[in-house]
C-alpha positions in Angstrom: -3.8 -19.1 27.7 -6.6 -17.4 26.0 -10.2 -18.1 26.9 -12.8 -18.4 24.2 -16.0 -16.7 24.6 -19.3 -17.3 22.8 -21.7 -14.3 22.8 -25.4 -14.2 21.8 -25.4 -10.5 21.4 -23.4 -7.7 19.7 -20.7 -6.1 21.6 -19.5 -2.6 20.5 -16.3 -0.8 21.2 -16.5 3.0 20.8 -13.4 5.1 20.5 -10.6 6.5 18.2 -8.3 4.0 16.6 -5.0 5.9 17.3 -5.8 6.3 20.9 -3.4 4.2 23.1 -6.0 3.2 25.6 -8.3 2.1 22.8 -5.5 0.1 21.2 -4.8 -1.6 24.5 -8.4 -2.5 25.0 -8.8 -3.9 21.5 -5.6 -6.0 22.0 -6.9 -7.2 25.3 -10.3 -8.4 23.5 -8.5 -9.8 20.6 -6.0 -11.8 22.6 -8.9 -13.5 24.3 -10.8 -14.0 20.9 -13.8 -11.8 22.2 -15.6 -10.5 19.1 -16.7 -6.9 19.0 -17.6 -4.3 16.4 -15.6 -1.2 16.5 -17.2 2.3 16.1 -14.8 5.0 15.2 -15.9 8.3 16.7 -13.9 10.3 14.0 -15.4 8.5 11.0 -18.8 7.5 12.3 -19.6 10.2 14.6 -20.7 10.2 18.3 -24.0 8.4 19.0 -26.0 10.8 21.1 -28.5 8.1 22.3 -25.5 6.0 23.6 -24.2 9.1 25.5 -27.6 9.9 26.9 -27.9 6.3 28.1 -24.4 6.3 29.7 -25.2 9.6 31.3 -28.3 8.2 33.0 -26.4 5.3 34.4 -23.0 6.7 35.2 -23.4 10.5 35.1 -22.3 12.8 32.4 -19.1 13.8 34.3 -17.7 10.2 33.7 -17.9 10.8 29.9 -15.4 13.7 29.9 -11.7 12.9 29.8 -10.5 15.7 32.0 -6.9 14.3 32.3 -6.5 14.2 28.5 -4.6 16.6 26.5 -7.8 17.6 24.5 -9.5 18.9 27.7 -6.4 20.7 28.8 -6.1 22.5 25.4 -9.6 24.1 25.9 -9.5 27.6 27.4 -10.6 27.9 31.1 -13.9 29.7 30.0 -14.8 27.0 27.7 -14.2 24.2 30.2 -16.2 26.1 32.7 -19.2 26.2 30.4 -19.3 22.4 30.8 -21.8 22.2 33.7 -24.5 19.7 32.8 -25.3 16.9 30.2 -26.4 19.2 27.5 -23.3 21.4 27.7 -21.0 18.3 27.8 -22.8 16.9 24.9 -22.1 20.0 22.9 -18.4 19.8 23.7 -18.4 16.0 22.9 -20.0 16.8 19.4 -17.5 19.6 18.9 -14.5 17.4 19.7 -14.8 13.6 20.1 -11.4 13.5 21.5 -12.6 14.8 24.8 -14.8 11.7 25.4 -13.3 9.3 27.8 -12.5 6.1 25.9 -12.9 3.4 25.0 -16.6 2.8 25.8 -17.5 -0.9 25.6 -21.2 -1.8 25.3 -21.8 -5.5 26.0 -25.5 -6.0 25.7 -26.4 -2.8 27.5 -23.8 -3.1 30.1 -21.0 -0.5 29.8 -17.3 0.0 30.6 -15.9 3.5 30.3 -12.1 3.6 29.9 -9.8 0.5 30.1 -7.9 -1.4 32.6 -7.0 -5.0 32.5 -8.5 -5.5 36.0 -11.9 -3.9 35.1 -12.2 -5.8 31.9 -11.3 -9.0 33.6 -14.0 -8.6 36.1 -16.4 -7.4 33.5 -15.7 -10.6 31.6 -15.5 -12.9 34.6 -11.9 -13.7 34.4 
């Protein structure tokens, strides 16, 4: 049975629509009637201020999807250049597909990636 939530704030989900993990997160939210605004990295760009905020809280390393095919396609020398936030930001601007996703912003509280367990805990299920 779906729980219904009422939120006094805007919730935003960042990602790429054809990403399977983003699709699972969207389905999870929609099955629970949790409203959110979707921000498509490919069409709307990558918001640098949000990435800076996440980097301060979670570390820049958590923003790079090192297990995804996009990361693996980069040559070793390009991957080796990613050594701090600024170099990671350059890579994320170059190719948004390297960003770990989805990123959920719920009133300044963030979840990076998706798992049913983490979302359940995040929403108090």
